PyMOL CGO cylinders between C-alpha atoms (Angstrom):
from pymol import cmd
from pymol.cgo import CYLINDER

trace = [
    CYLINDER, 13.16, -6.72, -6.68, 16.46, -8.48, -7.28, 0.3, 1, 1, 1, 1, 1, 1,
    CYLINDER, 16.46, -8.48, -7.28, 20.09, -7.49, -6.90, 0.3, 1, 1, 1, 1, 1, 1,
    CYLINDER, 20.09, -7.49, -6.90, 22.82, -8.93, -9.12, 0.3, 1, 1, 1, 1, 1, 1,
    CYLINDER, 22.82, -8.93, -9.12, 26.41, -8.18, -10.02, 0.3, 1, 1, 1, 1, 1, 1,
    CYLINDER, 26.41, -8.18, -10.02, 27.20, -7.10, -13.57, 0.3, 1, 1, 1, 1, 1, 1,
    CYLINDER, 27.20, -7.10, -13.57, 30.71, -7.19, -15.04, 0.3, 1, 1, 1, 1, 1, 1,
    CYLINDER, 30.71, -7.19, -15.04, 31.45, -4.20, -17.28, 0.3, 1, 1, 1, 1, 1, 1,
    CYLINDER, 31.45, -4.20, -17.28, 34.33, -4.46, -19.80, 0.3, 1, 1, 1, 1, 1, 1,
    CYLINDER, 34.33, -4.46, -19.80, 36.01, -1.90, -22.00, 0.3, 1, 1, 1, 1, 1, 1,
    CYLINDER, 36.01, -1.90, -22.00, 39.08, -3.27, -23.74, 0.3, 1, 1, 1, 1, 1, 1,
    CYLINDER, 39.08, -3.27, -23.74, 41.31, -4.73, -21.03, 0.3, 1, 1, 1, 1, 1, 1,
    CYLINDER, 41.31, -4.73, -21.03, 39.68, -2.74, -18.22, 0.3, 1, 1, 1, 1, 1, 1,
    CYLINDER, 39.68, -2.74, -18.22, 36.83, -4.35, -16.29, 0.3, 1, 1, 1, 1, 1, 1,
    CYLINDER, 36.83, -4.35, -16.29, 34.87, -3.74, -13.12, 0.3, 1, 1, 1, 1, 1, 1,
    CYLINDER, 34.87, -3.74, -13.12, 31.74, -5.02, -11.38, 0.3, 1, 1, 1, 1, 1, 1,
    CYLINDER, 31.74, -5.02, -11.38, 28.64, -3.10, -10.42, 0.3, 1, 1, 1, 1, 1, 1,
    CYLINDER, 28.64, -3.10, -10.42, 25.73, -4.15, -8.24, 0.3, 1, 1, 1, 1, 1, 1,
    CYLINDER, 25.73, -4.15, -8.24, 22.36, -3.43, -9.83, 0.3, 1, 1, 1, 1, 1, 1,
    CYLINDER, 22.36, -3.43, -9.83, 18.93, -3.57, -8.21, 0.3, 1, 1, 1, 1, 1, 1,
    CYLINDER, 18.93, -3.57, -8.21, 15.98, -3.93, -10.59, 0.3, 1, 1, 1, 1, 1, 1,
    CYLINDER, 15.98, -3.93, -10.59, 12.67, -5.68, -11.23, 0.3, 1, 1, 1, 1, 1, 1,
    CYLINDER, 12.67, -5.68, -11.23, 14.36, -8.47, -13.27, 0.3, 1, 1, 1, 1, 1, 1,
    CYLINDER, 14.36, -8.47, -13.27, 17.72, -9.70, -14.53, 0.3, 1, 1, 1, 1, 1, 1,
    CYLINDER, 17.72, -9.70, -14.53, 16.88, -8.38, -18.00, 0.3, 1, 1, 1, 1, 1, 1,
    CYLINDER, 16.88, -8.38, -18.00, 16.11, -4.91, -16.60, 0.3, 1, 1, 1, 1, 1, 1,
    CYLINDER, 16.11, -4.91, -16.60, 19.34, -4.93, -14.56, 0.3, 1, 1, 1, 1, 1, 1,
    CYLINDER, 19.34, -4.93, -14.56, 21.36, -5.67, -17.72, 0.3, 1, 1, 1, 1, 1, 1,
    CYLINDER, 21.36, -5.67, -17.72, 19.47, -2.98, -19.61, 0.3, 1, 1, 1, 1, 1, 1,
    CYLINDER, 19.47, -2.98, -19.61, 20.28, -0.42, -16.92, 0.3, 1, 1, 1, 1, 1, 1,
    CYLINDER, 20.28, -0.42, -16.92, 23.97, -1.41, -16.81, 0.3, 1, 1, 1, 1, 1, 1,
    CYLINDER, 23.97, -1.41, -16.81, 24.22, -1.10, -20.60, 0.3, 1, 1, 1, 1, 1, 1,
    CYLINDER, 24.22, -1.10, -20.60, 22.51, 2.29, -20.58, 0.3, 1, 1, 1, 1, 1, 1,
    CYLINDER, 22.51, 2.29, -20.58, 24.89, 3.74, -17.98, 0.3, 1, 1, 1, 1, 1, 1,
    CYLINDER, 24.89, 3.74, -17.98, 27.95, 2.10, -19.58, 0.3, 1, 1, 1, 1, 1, 1,
    CYLINDER, 27.95, 2.10, -19.58, 27.25, 2.63, -23.27, 0.3, 1, 1, 1, 1, 1, 1,
    CYLINDER, 27.25, 2.63, -23.27, 29.81, 1.15, -25.63, 0.3, 1, 1, 1, 1, 1, 1,
    CYLINDER, 29.81, 1.15, -25.63, 31.01, -1.35, -23.03, 0.3, 1, 1, 1, 1, 1, 1,
    CYLINDER, 31.01, -1.35, -23.03, 30.25, -5.07, -22.73, 0.3, 1, 1, 1, 1, 1, 1,
    CYLINDER, 30.25, -5.07, -22.73, 28.02, -5.97, -19.78, 0.3, 1, 1, 1, 1, 1, 1,
    CYLINDER, 28.02, -5.97, -19.78, 27.28, -9.48, -18.52, 0.3, 1, 1, 1, 1, 1, 1,
    CYLINDER, 27.28, -9.48, -18.52, 25.78, -11.10, -15.43, 0.3, 1, 1, 1, 1, 1, 1,
    CYLINDER, 25.78, -11.10, -15.43, 28.31, -12.44, -12.93, 0.3, 1, 1, 1, 1, 1, 1,
    CYLINDER, 28.31, -12.44, -12.93, 27.72, -16.12, -12.12, 0.3, 1, 1, 1, 1, 1, 1,
    CYLINDER, 27.72, -16.12, -12.12, 27.12, -17.74, -9.75, 0.3, 1, 1, 1, 1, 1, 1,
    CYLINDER, 27.12, -17.74, -9.75, 24.39, -15.41, -8.51, 0.3, 1, 1, 1, 1, 1, 1,
    CYLINDER, 24.39, -15.41, -8.51, 24.48, -14.83, -4.73, 0.3, 1, 1, 1, 1, 1, 1,
    CYLINDER, 24.48, -14.83, -4.73, 21.36, -16.66, -3.55, 0.3, 1, 1, 1, 1, 1, 1,
    CYLINDER, 21.36, -16.66, -3.55, 21.28, -14.91, -0.17, 0.3, 1, 1, 1, 1, 1, 1,
    CYLINDER, 21.28, -14.91, -0.17, 21.42, -11.39, -1.63, 0.3, 1, 1, 1, 1, 1, 1,
    CYLINDER, 21.42, -11.39, -1.63, 19.34, -12.02, -4.77, 0.3, 1, 1, 1, 1, 1, 1,
    CYLINDER, 19.34, -12.02, -4.77, 15.90, -10.97, -3.52, 0.3, 1, 1, 1, 1, 1, 1,
    CYLINDER, 15.90, -10.97, -3.52, 15.74, -7.51, -1.92, 0.3, 1, 1, 1, 1, 1, 1,
    CYLINDER, 15.74, -7.51, -1.92, 12.95, -5.32, -0.66, 0.3, 1, 1, 1, 1, 1, 1,
    CYLINDER, 12.95, -5.32, -0.66, 11.74, -2.52, -2.88, 0.3, 1, 1, 1, 1, 1, 1,
    CYLINDER, 11.74, -2.52, -2.88, 12.54, 0.60, -0.83, 0.3, 1, 1, 1, 1, 1, 1,
    CYLINDER, 12.54, 0.60, -0.83, 10.38, 2.80, -3.05, 0.3, 1, 1, 1, 1, 1, 1,
    CYLINDER, 10.38, 2.80, -3.05, 7.30, 0.56, -2.88, 0.3, 1, 1, 1, 1, 1, 1,
    CYLINDER, 7.30, 0.56, -2.88, 6.84, 0.55, -6.65, 0.3, 1, 1, 1, 1, 1, 1,
    CYLINDER, 6.84, 0.55, -6.65, 5.70, -3.06, -6.89, 0.3, 1, 1, 1, 1, 1, 1,
    CYLINDER, 5.70, -3.06, -6.89, 3.20, -2.80, -4.05, 0.3, 1, 1, 1, 1, 1, 1,
    CYLINDER, 3.20, -2.80, -4.05, 0.99, -0.36, -5.96, 0.3, 1, 1, 1, 1, 1, 1,
    CYLINDER, 0.99, -0.36, -5.96, 0.84, -2.26, -9.25, 0.3, 1, 1, 1, 1, 1, 1,
    CYLINDER, 0.84, -2.26, -9.25, -2.68, -3.32, -10.20, 0.3, 1, 1, 1, 1, 1, 1,
    CYLINDER, -2.68, -3.32, -10.20, -4.41, -1.57, -7.25, 0.3, 1, 1, 1, 1, 1, 1,
    CYLINDER, -4.41, -1.57, -7.25, -7.12, 1.00, -7.71, 0.3, 1, 1, 1, 1, 1, 1,
    CYLINDER, -7.12, 1.00, -7.71, -7.67, 3.69, -5.10, 0.3, 1, 1, 1, 1, 1, 1,
    CYLINDER, -7.67, 3.69, -5.10, -11.05, 3.45, -3.41, 0.3, 1, 1, 1, 1, 1, 1,
]
cmd.load_cgo(trace, "trace")
């Protein structure tokens, strides 16, 4: 899991949101879905210390495993 900042713009108004997702592409997709009609872009530079985060829900740990 990663966490990045996304800048959301609508006309002259703009704000930043922090998004946690499986990838940068997924984070942008989520930001666009929740802010339809607004421009969304990744804020650079990306914070290297806060980029990788633990998956609190454990979704990635179960991928590809078969219960015995």
